[in-house]
KOLSEMI-916942 format. One line per 3 residues: number of its first residue (from 0); their letters; for each residue x negated, y, z negated of C-alpha. Coordinates in steps of 0.5 Angstrom, whole numbers, padded with zeros to 4 digits. Layout:
REM residues N
NUM) A) X/Y/Z ~ ...
END
This chain:
REM residues 406
0) MSN) -0094/-0067/0087 ~ -0089/-0070/0092 ~ -0088/-0076/0086
3) IFG) -0086/-0071/0081 ~ -0081/-0068/0086 ~ -0078/-0075/0087
6) LLC) -0078/-0077/0080 ~ -0074/-0070/0079 ~ -0069/-0072/0084
9) VVT) -0068/-0079/0081 ~ -0067/-0076/0074 ~ -0062/-0071/0077
12) LTY) -0058/-0076/0081 ~ -0058/-0081/0075 ~ -0056/-0077/0070
15) PSV) -0053/-0070/0072 ~ -0052/-0068/0065 ~ -0059/-0067/0064
18) CTG) -0059/-0061/0069 ~ -0052/-0058/0066 ~ -0055/-0058/0058
21) HTK) -0051/-0063/0056 ~ -0054/-0067/0050 ~ -0048/-0070/0046
24) TYQ) -0045/-0077/0048 ~ -0041/-0082/0046 ~ -0040/-0090/0047
27) HDL) -0035/-0093/0052 ~ -0033/-0100/0054 ~ -0033/-0101/0061
30) NGV) -0030/-0108/0063 ~ -0034/-0111/0057 ~ -0040/-0107/0058
33) QIS) -0042/-0101/0053 ~ -0044/-0094/0057 ~ -0046/-0087/0055
36) CYL) -0041/-0082/0057 ~ -0042/-0074/0056 ~ -0037/-0070/0052
39) CEP) -0033/-0064/0054 ~ -0036/-0058/0054 ~ -0033/-0052/0050
42) GQF) -0028/-0049/0053 ~ -0025/-0056/0056 ~ -0021/-0061/0054
45) YKG) -0022/-0069/0055 ~ -0018/-0073/0060 ~ -0021/-0079/0061
48) PCS) -0028/-0083/0060 ~ -0034/-0083/0065 ~ -0034/-0089/0070
51) RDG) -0042/-0090/0070 ~ -0047/-0090/0064 ~ -0050/-0083/0063
54) GES) -0044/-0080/0067 ~ -0039/-0074/0066 ~ -0033/-0075/0062
57) DCE) -0026/-0073/0066 ~ -0025/-0066/0063 ~ -0021/-0060/0065
60) TCP) -0022/-0052/0063 ~ -0017/-0050/0058 ~ -0011/-0046/0061
63) VGQ) -0010/-0038/0060 ~ -0008/-0037/0053 ~ -0012/-0043/0050
66) YNT) -0019/-0044/0047 ~ -0024/-0050/0045 ~ -0030/-0048/0041
69) HSG) -0033/-0054/0041 ~ -0036/-0060/0045 ~ -0032/-0066/0044
72) RAQ) -0026/-0071/0046 ~ -0020/-0066/0044 ~ -0014/-0068/0049
75) SCA) -0012/-0061/0048 ~ -0014/-0054/0047 ~ -0012/-0049/0041
78) TCD) -0007/-0043/0042 ~ -0010/-0036/0042 ~ -0007/-0032/0037
81) TEC) -0004/-0026/0039 ~ -0005/-0021/0034 ~ -0010/-0021/0027
84) KDP) -0008/-0024/0021 ~ -0006/-0017/0018 ~ -0005/-0012/0023
87) ERE) -0004/-0006/0018 ~ -0011/-0007/0016 ~ -0014/-0010/0022
90) EVE) -0015/-0009/0030 ~ -0017/-0014/0036 ~ -0025/-0013/0037
93) RNC) -0025/-0018/0043 ~ -0020/-0022/0046 ~ -0019/-0029/0047
96) SAT) -0023/-0033/0052 ~ -0023/-0041/0054 ~ -0029/-0042/0048
99) SNI) -0026/-0037/0043 ~ -0020/-0034/0039 ~ -0019/-0027/0039
102) SCI) -0024/-0023/0034 ~ -0022/-0018/0029 ~ -0025/-0012/0025
105) CRE) -0022/-0008/0020 ~ -0018/-0001/0022 ~ -0021/0006/0021
108) GFY) -0021/0007/0013 ~ -0022/0000/0011 ~ -0028/-0005/0010
111) RVN) -0029/-0012/0010 ~ -0031/-0015/0003 ~ -0037/-0019/0003
114) KWP) -0034/-0024/-0002 ~ -0028/-0024/0002 ~ -0029/-0025/0009
117) LLC) -0022/-0025/0011 ~ -0020/-0019/0007 ~ -0020/-0012/0009
120) TSL) -0019/-0007/0003 ~ -0019/0001/0003 ~ -0025/0005/0003
123) DEC) -0026/0008/-0004 ~ -0025/0016/-0005 ~ -0029/0020/-0009
126) PPG) -0025/0024/-0014 ~ -0026/0031/-0016 ~ -0033/0032/-0019
129) NGV) -0036/0027/-0015 ~ -0038/0028/-0007 ~ -0039/0023/-0002
132) KKR) -0047/0020/-0002 ~ -0046/0016/0004 ~ -0039/0015/0008
135) GNR) -0036/0008/0008 ~ -0035/0004/0015 ~ -0032/-0002/0017
138) DNN) -0038/-0006/0014 ~ -0039/-0002/0007 ~ -0035/0002/0002
141) TIC) -0036/0009/0001 ~ -0042/0011/-0004 ~ -0040/0017/-0009
144) EIC) -0045/0021/-0013 ~ -0043/0026/-0019 ~ -0044/0033/-0017
147) TRG) -0050/0037/-0021 ~ -0047/0042/-0026 ~ -0048/0049/-0024
150) FNY) -0051/0047/-0017 ~ -0045/0044/-0013 ~ -0038/0042/-0014
153) SGI) -0032/0038/-0011 ~ -0025/0040/-0013 ~ -0022/0035/-0008
156) TSK) -0021/0027/-0007 ~ -0024/0025/-0001 ~ -0027/0019/0003
159) TES) -0032/0024/0007 ~ -0033/0031/0004 ~ -0040/0031/0000
162) CQK) -0041/0036/-0006 ~ -0041/0043/-0004 ~ -0046/0049/-0006
165) CTK) -0044/0053/-0012 ~ -0043/0061/-0010 ~ -0047/0066/-0013
168) CSM) -0044/0073/-0014 ~ -0047/0079/-0011 ~ -0050/0085/-0015
171) NET) -0044/0089/-0014 ~ -0039/0083/-0017 ~ -0038/0080/-0024
174) VVS) -0037/0073/-0026 ~ -0030/0071/-0027 ~ -0031/0064/-0028
177) NCT) -0038/0060/-0028 ~ -0038/0054/-0023 ~ -0036/0047/-0026
180) LTN) -0036/0040/-0023 ~ -0029/0041/-0020 ~ -0029/0049/-0019
183) NTI) -0033/0054/-0015 ~ -0036/0060/-0018 ~ -0030/0066/-0019
186) CAP) -0033/0073/-0017 ~ -0029/0079/-0017 ~ -0032/0087/-0016
189) KEK) -0035/0091/-0021 ~ -0030/0096/-0024 ~ -0031/0103/-0026
192) EKT) -0030/0104/-0033 ~ -0023/0105/-0035 ~ -0020/0111/-0039
195) KTD) -0016/0109/-0046 ~ -0010/0111/-0042 ~ -0011/0107/-0036
198) NTI) -0012/0101/-0041 ~ -0006/0102/-0045 ~ -0002/0102/-0039
201) VII) -0005/0096/-0037 ~ -0003/0093/-0043 ~ 0004/0095/-0043
204) GSI) 0005/0093/-0036 ~ 0002/0086/-0038 ~ 0007/0085/-0044
207) IGI) 0013/0087/-0040 ~ 0011/0082/-0034 ~ 0010/0076/-0039
210) IVP) 0017/0078/-0043 ~ 0022/0079/-0038 ~ 0020/0072/-0034
213) CIL) 0021/0069/-0041 ~ 0027/0072/-0042 ~ 0030/0070/-0036
216) AVI) 0027/0063/-0037 ~ 0031/0062/-0043 ~ 0038/0065/-0040
219) VYC) 0037/0060/-0035 ~ 0035/0054/-0039 ~ 0041/0056/-0044
222) RFC) 0046/0055/-0038 ~ 0043/0049/-0036 ~ 0043/0046/-0043
225) RKR) 0051/0048/-0044 ~ 0052/0044/-0037 ~ 0048/0038/-0038
228) GRE) 0050/0038/-0045 ~ 0058/0036/-0043 ~ 0055/0032/-0038
231) CIK) 0051/0028/-0043 ~ 0057/0027/-0047 ~ 0061/0024/-0042
234) EKV) 0055/0020/-0040 ~ 0055/0017/-0047 ~ 0063/0015/-0047
237) CRS) 0063/0013/-0039 ~ 0057/0009/-0038 ~ 0056/0005/-0031
240) KSV) 0061/-0001/-0031 ~ 0064/0002/-0038 ~ 0072/0004/-0039
243) CSD) 0075/0010/-0042 ~ 0082/0013/-0042 ~ 0085/0019/-0039
246) VEM) 0086/0022/-0046 ~ 0078/0021/-0048 ~ 0076/0024/-0041
249) NDI) 0081/0030/-0043 ~ 0078/0031/-0049 ~ 0071/0031/-0046
252) GES) 0073/0036/-0041 ~ 0071/0035/-0033 ~ 0064/0036/-0032
255) EGT) 0062/0042/-0027 ~ 0061/0040/-0020 ~ 0063/0033/-0021
258) EHV) 0069/0030/-0016 ~ 0074/0025/-0018 ~ 0078/0021/-0013
261) HLM) 0084/0018/-0016 ~ 0086/0011/-0013 ~ 0091/0006/-0013
264) EDQ) 0090/0000/-0017 ~ 0090/-0004/-0011 ~ 0085/0000/-0007
267) KIP) 0077/-0002/-0007 ~ 0071/0002/-0006 ~ 0065/-0002/-0003
270) NGK) 0059/-0001/-0007 ~ 0063/0004/-0011 ~ 0061/0010/-0007
273) SSN) 0066/0015/-0003 ~ 0065/0017/0004 ~ 0061/0023/0001
276) GAI) 0057/0020/-0004 ~ 0061/0023/-0010 ~ 0062/0020/-0016
279) VSV) 0069/0016/-0016 ~ 0073/0015/-0022 ~ 0078/0008/-0020
282) PGK) 0084/0008/-0025 ~ 0085/0001/-0029 ~ 0088/-0001/-0035
285) SSN) 0085/-0002/-0042 ~ 0087/-0007/-0047 ~ 0093/-0002/-0050
288) GAI) 0096/-0001/-0043 ~ 0093/0006/-0042 ~ 0091/0009/-0036
291) VSV) 0083/0009/-0035 ~ 0078/0011/-0030 ~ 0071/0008/-0028
294) PVE) 0066/0012/-0026 ~ 0061/0010/-0020 ~ 0054/0013/-0020
297) KSI) 0051/0016/-0014 ~ 0045/0014/-0010 ~ 0039/0015/-0014
300) CEG) 0034/0015/-0008 ~ 0035/0021/-0005 ~ 0029/0025/-0004
303) ENY) 0024/0020/-0007 ~ 0018/0018/-0004 ~ 0015/0011/-0002
306) PTV) 0008/0008/-0003 ~ 0004/0008/0003 ~ -0001/0002/0005
309) NEL) -0007/0005/0002 ~ -0003/0007/-0005 ~ -0001/-0001/-0005
312) TKL) -0008/-0003/-0004 ~ -0010/0002/-0010 ~ -0004/-0001/-0014
315) ADD) -0006/-0008/-0013 ~ -0013/-0006/-0015 ~ -0011/-0004/-0022
318) LTV) -0006/-0010/-0023 ~ -0010/-0015/-0022 ~ -0009/-0018/-0029
321) PEY) -0006/-0024/-0032 ~ 0001/-0020/-0033 ~ 0002/-0018/-0026
324) PTF) 0008/-0024/-0025 ~ 0012/-0020/-0031 ~ 0011/-0013/-0028
327) FRC) 0014/-0016/-0022 ~ 0020/-0019/-0025 ~ 0021/-0012/-0028
330) LFE) 0020/-0009/-0021 ~ 0024/-0013/-0017 ~ 0032/-0012/-0017
333) EGA) 0033/-0020/-0016 ~ 0029/-0026/-0014 ~ 0022/-0024/-0016
336) DKH) 0020/-0031/-0018 ~ 0021/-0034/-0011 ~ 0017/-0028/-0008
339) IEE) 0011/-0029/-0013 ~ 0011/-0036/-0012 ~ 0011/-0036/-0004
342) KKL) 0005/-0031/-0004 ~ 0001/-0035/-0009 ~ 0001/-0041/-0005
345) DYK) 0000/-0037/0002 ~ -0006/-0032/-0001 ~ -0009/-0037/-0006
348) EHG) -0016/-0037/-0002 ~ -0016/-0029/-0002 ~ -0016/-0028/-0009
351) TKE) -0011/-0025/-0014 ~ -0012/-0018/-0011 ~ -0009/-0020/-0004
354) IVY) -0003/-0024/-0008 ~ -0001/-0017/-0011 ~ -0001/-0013/-0005
357) QIF) 0003/-0018/-0001 ~ 0008/-0018/-0007 ~ 0009/-0011/-0007
360) KAW) 0010/-0011/0001 ~ 0015/-0017/0000 ~ 0018/-0012/-0006
363) QVV) 0019/-0006/0000 ~ 0023/-0011/0004 ~ 0027/-0014/-0001
366) DKE) 0029/-0007/-0005 ~ 0029/-0003/0001 ~ 0031/0004/-0001
369) KAT) 0030/0003/-0008 ~ 0023/0001/-0007 ~ 0020/0008/-0009
372) KAK) 0014/0011/-0013 ~ 0019/0013/-0019 ~ 0021/0005/-0020
375) VLK) 0014/0003/-0020 ~ 0012/0009/-0025 ~ 0018/0006/-0029
378) TLE) 0016/-0001/-0029 ~ 0009/0001/-0031 ~ 0012/0005/-0037
381) EMG) 0016/-0001/-0039 ~ 0010/-0006/-0039 ~ 0007/-0001/-0044
384) WNE) 0001/0001/-0039 ~ 0001/0008/-0041 ~ -0006/0009/-0038
387) KTE) -0004/0007/-0031 ~ 0003/0010/-0032 ~ -0001/0017/-0033
390) KYR) -0006/0016/-0027 ~ -0001/0014/-0022 ~ 0004/0020/-0024
393) KLW) -0002/0025/-0023 ~ -0004/0022/-0017 ~ 0003/0022/-0014
396) ELP) 0004/0029/-0017 ~ 0011/0026/-0020 ~ 0014/0029/-0026
399) KSD) 0015/0025/-0032 ~ 0023/0026/-0031 ~ 0022/0022/-0025
402) SGS) 0021/0015/-0028 ~ 0026/0016/-0033 ~ 0031/0017/-0028
405) L) 0032/0010/-0026
END
């Protein structure tokens, strides 16, 4: 027993790294003699070799804010990241230590795709007529199932709600509308049998209730058409960047609600807007010497909505097609090719979907207030992608006139 204890002491004193768990060594030339030195551990960086065979190298612990994940002779530690690669879709799970960088997980509402481990994508929403069978989490997407007709329904788009059970009308109620995949049963109290006079009154009242609003709507529409007709005639003659004479303007007539500010030839209006945002007519001269007015249009961004991160992610899903560069050349006001090539280079390892998503983000930065949902719809329409246009028009609840107004 004493012999074994003595042997352990000799081994420990001769090769101390055996007790510390070191197994990897490298060869070092010490005054012409090859000796073995142990590598630095993870969390350390190399400063110099050992001074005897089987000895520890001169190593030092990584400073705060730096790390080293492997054993070796790295002469410095790597700098820790201060935030996740995509902070909008990821959050820090574990802070940096001497042996590892920060660790990130997907934020609530996103999950990590198996085939793209570095990419978090938005959880799918179950559309109307479908309910959530299994909720999504940071590792798995939402699983949807189709509701059973006549048994349950779902009238909403949701990541969390399952199909709801259809209502059954009671004995004192009558079924107005049966339960469908997207709507619950509609019940109404049973009514006593009405007399012939009562039915006549109901019919007359219904007719009046329909005809009067229609007449009012026609009157309002006709007044709008008269006003709009004058504006449309004027718009055809005096397009943006076009010129028409005062004689032509007088023939057309002043449009109601239009404000004109006549300026001297040497006065300029930055960006073609007055201080109150009104249309401004700047006098000049035509080729025949007549005084002319150049109309400047008001901002078209007022009251328009802008796509959110989730909506851009869905757009990226639908635009993962070979023609997406052409789409962005139409969408950007200018400089589209520069951003397309930059994102292709920066995110080529993540696939086309991520590239498209990043180009959308660049568009929001470049075009600012012009980066609207209406602009996206107009560009989809110009590309001839009618199915996608109608999909997002309904999803964003925008009327058809919004995309055409840009």
